C-alpha positions as CSV (number, residue, x, y, z in Angstrom):
1,M,-125.5,-124.1,40.3
2,S,-122.5,-124.4,38.5
3,L,-120.9,-121.2,36.6
4,A,-121.2,-123.3,33.3
5,S,-124.0,-124.0,33.6
6,G,-124.2,-127.9,31.9
7,R,-122.1,-126.6,29.0
8,K,-119.7,-128.1,27.6
9,S,-116.3,-127.4,29.2
10,I,-112.0,-126.7,28.0
11,F,-109.5,-126.1,29.6
12,I,-106.2,-124.2,27.4
13,T,-102.9,-123.7,28.9
14,G,-101.7,-121.0,27.0
15,A,-104.4,-119.4,26.7
16,A,-103.5,-115.4,26.6
17,S,-102.0,-115.6,22.8
18,G,-101.5,-117.3,20.2
19,M,-103.2,-120.5,19.4
20,G,-105.1,-120.6,23.2
21,L,-106.1,-117.7,22.9
22,E,-108.1,-118.2,19.1
23,T,-109.2,-121.3,20.8
24,A,-111.2,-120.0,23.7
25,R,-112.1,-117.5,21.2
26,L,-113.6,-120.3,18.7
27,F,-115.2,-122.1,21.4
28,A,-116.5,-119.4,23.6
29,A,-118.5,-118.3,20.1
30,E,-119.6,-122.2,19.9
31,G,-121.3,-121.7,24.1
32,W,-118.2,-123.6,25.7
33,F,-117.3,-122.6,29.1
34,V,-113.7,-122.1,28.9
35,G,-111.0,-122.0,31.5
36,G,-108.1,-120.0,29.9
37,Y,-104.8,-120.5,32.0
38,D,-101.7,-118.4,31.3
39,V,-98.6,-117.0,33.0
40,N,-99.7,-114.0,30.9
41,G,-101.8,-112.5,33.5
42,P,-102.8,-109.2,31.5
43,G,-103.5,-111.5,28.8
44,L,-105.9,-112.9,30.6
45,D,-107.6,-110.4,32.2
46,A,-108.1,-108.8,28.2
47,L,-109.4,-113.0,27.2
48,A,-111.7,-112.4,30.3
49,A,-112.8,-109.3,29.5
50,E,-113.0,-110.2,25.8
51,L,-115.6,-113.4,26.7
52,G,-117.6,-111.4,29.3
53,P,-118.5,-112.9,33.1
54,G,-119.6,-115.7,32.9
55,N,-118.1,-117.4,30.3
56,G,-115.2,-118.9,31.5
57,I,-112.6,-118.9,34.7
58,F,-109.4,-117.4,33.9
59,E,-106.3,-117.4,36.2
60,V,-102.4,-117.4,36.2
61,L,-101.1,-120.8,36.2
62,D,-97.4,-122.3,35.7
63,V,-98.1,-125.4,34.5
64,T,-94.4,-126.9,35.9
65,N,-96.3,-126.0,39.3
66,R,-98.1,-129.1,40.3
67,Q,-99.7,-128.1,42.8
68,G,-100.5,-125.0,41.8
69,Y,-102.2,-127.1,39.0
70,A,-103.9,-129.2,40.5
71,A,-105.7,-126.5,42.4
72,A,-106.5,-125.0,39.1
73,L,-108.4,-128.2,38.1
74,D,-109.9,-127.9,41.4
75,R,-111.6,-124.6,40.9
76,F,-112.2,-125.5,37.2
77,S,-114.0,-128.8,38.2
78,Q,-116.2,-127.2,40.7
79,A,-117.5,-124.3,38.1
80,T,-118.2,-127.5,35.8
81,D,-119.6,-129.8,38.2
82,G,-116.9,-132.0,37.4
83,R,-116.9,-131.7,33.5
84,L,-114.2,-131.7,31.4
85,D,-114.5,-132.2,28.0
86,I,-111.4,-131.5,26.4
87,L,-108.2,-130.7,28.0
88,F,-105.9,-128.4,25.6
89,N,-102.2,-128.5,26.6
90,N,-100.3,-125.9,24.7
91,A,-98.0,-124.0,26.9
92,G,-94.9,-123.7,25.7
93,I,-91.7,-122.3,25.4
94,G,-89.1,-122.2,23.0
95,R,-85.1,-121.2,23.6
96,G,-82.9,-122.1,20.9
97,G,-79.4,-121.6,20.0
98,P,-76.4,-124.4,19.2
99,F,-77.3,-127.4,21.4
100,A,-73.3,-127.1,22.6
101,E,-73.7,-123.4,23.6
102,Q,-76.8,-123.6,25.0
103,D,-77.3,-122.1,28.6
104,F,-78.1,-125.2,30.4
105,D,-81.3,-123.2,32.5
106,D,-82.4,-122.8,29.4
107,I,-82.7,-125.9,28.3
108,L,-84.1,-127.3,31.4
109,A,-86.9,-124.6,31.2
110,V,-88.0,-125.9,27.5
111,V,-88.1,-129.6,28.9
112,N,-90.0,-128.2,32.0
113,V,-92.8,-126.4,30.4
114,N,-93.2,-128.3,27.3
115,L,-93.3,-131.6,28.1
116,V,-93.5,-131.9,32.0
117,G,-96.2,-129.3,31.6
118,V,-98.2,-131.4,29.9
119,L,-97.3,-134.8,32.0
120,N,-98.6,-133.0,34.6
121,G,-102.0,-131.8,33.0
122,I,-102.8,-135.0,31.5
123,R,-101.8,-136.9,35.0
124,L,-103.8,-134.4,37.1
125,A,-106.8,-134.2,35.0
126,I,-107.4,-138.0,34.0
127,D,-110.3,-138.3,36.7
128,L,-112.0,-135.5,35.5
129,L,-111.6,-136.7,31.8
130,K,-112.6,-140.2,32.7
131,A,-116.1,-139.1,34.0
132,T,-117.1,-136.7,30.9
133,P,-118.5,-138.7,28.3
134,G,-116.3,-138.2,24.6
135,S,-113.9,-136.5,26.1
136,L,-110.5,-135.6,24.4
137,C,-107.1,-134.8,25.3
138,F,-105.2,-132.8,23.5
139,S,-102.2,-131.3,23.0
140,T,-99.8,-128.9,20.8
141,S,-96.3,-130.5,19.6
142,F,-94.9,-129.1,16.3
143,S,-93.7,-129.7,12.9
144,S,-90.4,-130.1,14.6
145,A,-91.4,-133.5,15.8
146,I,-91.5,-134.7,12.1
147,F,-87.7,-134.2,11.8
148,G,-85.8,-132.5,14.5
149,A,-84.8,-129.0,13.4
150,A,-81.4,-127.5,14.2
151,N,-80.9,-125.0,16.8
152,I,-83.5,-125.6,18.8
153,A,-83.2,-128.7,19.2
154,V,-84.3,-129.6,23.2
155,Y,-87.5,-127.7,21.6
156,S,-87.9,-130.4,19.2
157,A,-86.9,-133.7,21.6
158,T,-89.8,-132.2,23.8
159,K,-92.4,-132.1,20.6
160,H,-91.2,-135.5,19.6
161,A,-92.3,-136.6,23.6
162,V,-95.4,-135.1,23.2
163,K,-96.4,-136.9,19.7
164,G,-95.1,-140.1,21.6
165,L,-96.9,-139.7,24.6
166,T,-100.0,-139.1,22.4
167,E,-99.5,-142.4,20.7
168,A,-99.1,-144.4,23.8
169,L,-102.0,-142.5,25.4
170,S,-104.3,-142.6,22.3
171,V,-103.9,-146.7,23.2
172,E,-103.7,-146.7,26.9
173,F,-106.7,-144.2,27.2
174,A,-109.0,-145.7,24.9
175,P,-110.9,-148.0,27.3
176,L,-111.2,-145.4,29.4
177,G,-113.3,-143.6,27.0
178,V,-110.8,-140.8,26.6
179,R,-109.0,-140.1,23.3
180,V,-106.2,-138.2,22.9
181,A,-104.4,-136.4,20.1
182,D,-102.3,-134.1,19.0
183,A,-101.6,-130.9,16.3
184,L,-98.6,-131.3,14.7
185,P,-98.4,-127.0,13.3
186,G,-95.8,-125.4,11.2
187,V,-94.8,-121.7,11.0
188,I,-97.7,-120.5,12.8
189,D,-97.9,-116.4,13.7
190,T,-97.2,-116.6,17.1
191,P,-95.7,-114.8,19.6
192,L,-93.4,-118.4,19.4
193,I,-92.3,-117.8,16.1
194,P,-89.1,-115.7,15.5
195,R,-89.9,-112.7,13.6
196,E,-87.7,-113.7,10.8
197,W,-89.3,-116.9,10.5
198,A,-92.8,-114.9,9.4
199,E,-91.2,-112.9,7.6
200,N,-89.1,-115.1,5.2
201,A,-92.1,-117.7,5.5
202,P,-93.3,-118.7,1.4
203,Q,-96.6,-117.3,0.6
204,E,-97.5,-120.9,-0.5
205,G,-96.1,-124.8,0.1
206,M,-96.4,-126.6,3.9
207,W,-93.9,-123.7,5.4
208,R,-96.1,-121.0,4.9
209,L,-96.9,-118.6,7.5
210,V,-100.5,-120.0,9.2
211,P,-103.1,-117.6,11.0
212,P,-103.3,-119.5,14.9
213,V,-106.9,-119.7,14.5
214,E,-106.5,-122.4,12.0
215,V,-105.7,-124.9,14.9
216,A,-108.1,-123.6,17.2
217,R,-110.1,-124.8,13.8
218,V,-108.3,-128.2,14.1
219,V,-108.9,-128.4,18.0
220,W,-112.7,-128.0,16.9
221,R,-112.9,-130.7,14.5
222,A,-111.1,-133.4,16.8
223,Y,-113.5,-133.3,19.3
224,T,-116.2,-135.1,17.0
225,E,-113.5,-136.7,14.7
226,D,-111.0,-139.2,15.2
227,R,-107.3,-139.1,14.1
228,V,-104.2,-139.0,16.2
229,H,-101.9,-136.2,14.5
230,W,-103.5,-133.2,13.5
231,Y,-100.8,-131.0,10.7
232,V,-101.3,-127.7,10.3
233,P,-101.4,-127.3,7.4
234,E,-102.2,-130.2,5.9
235,E,-99.1,-130.5,3.5
236,L,-97.2,-131.6,6.3
237,F,-98.5,-135.3,6.7
238,P,-96.7,-136.1,3.3
239,Y,-93.7,-134.7,4.4
240,D,-94.0,-137.3,7.4
241,V,-94.1,-140.2,5.6
242,E,-91.3,-138.9,3.7
243,I,-89.3,-138.2,6.6
244,T,-90.2,-141.6,8.0
245,T,-89.6,-143.3,4.6
246,D,-85.8,-141.9,4.0
247,P,-84.4,-140.2,7.3
248,V,-80.9,-140.3,6.1
249,A,-82.0,-138.4,2.5
250,A,-84.0,-135.3,4.8
251,R,-80.8,-135.2,6.4
252,N,-78.8,-134.7,4.1
253,R,-81.2,-132.5,2.3
254,I,-81.2,-130.4,4.9
255,I,-77.8,-130.1,5.6
256,A,-77.3,-129.3,2.5
257,N,-79.6,-126.2,2.2
258,R,-78.0,-124.6,5.2
259,A,-74.4,-124.4,4.2
260,P,-73.5,-121.0,3.2
């Protein structure tokens, strides 16, 4: 008998903190078998102790390591009898600064984790997803995929790429019985958000500080509700429409607001 004992299962990268941690907690509370993966070993140990034995498999994983990723998925599939109901591509890093001055190693690190890591996960997990009826491939994009944010240009570019990949694969994977969607979070209270952003966030509106459990709830809803993009908070959707309608006006407004 597998560890999962016929339960639905979710494979979460970036599971040791923030949105991934809250997603692991929520799905475990709903009786799902959780695969929790991160580069943060002590954080995973704490998560494993919290969720309890038999409720998941928790392993250190660098999503840029394709061989390591394949091995982790193989061990997960053995624990679930080949079942993968949700792949949650959530691992990400944020390194910023003016693009013209940014260290190129930092640029490549952001691209490798935030984009190549997602490509690795989806490409390696597609057979498990195809073999699981009603499966969902879900990724974390970001609100800077609506309009790129200055000083996190490369981060924004990777999130635009995840958004575009989601849209394309939602078409490609439909005949395979695999749904594809993403989340576009705004200012989420996680370690990835600079403290000055969190401290200066408004109390209301689309740029308010949102607890990471709200993203976890979106992942839960996405399993049964058919959308391609999920905005957290919902007020980001009309902003996306506005940007698409007139990006020049949006750019000029942002520039004006940044002026000293």
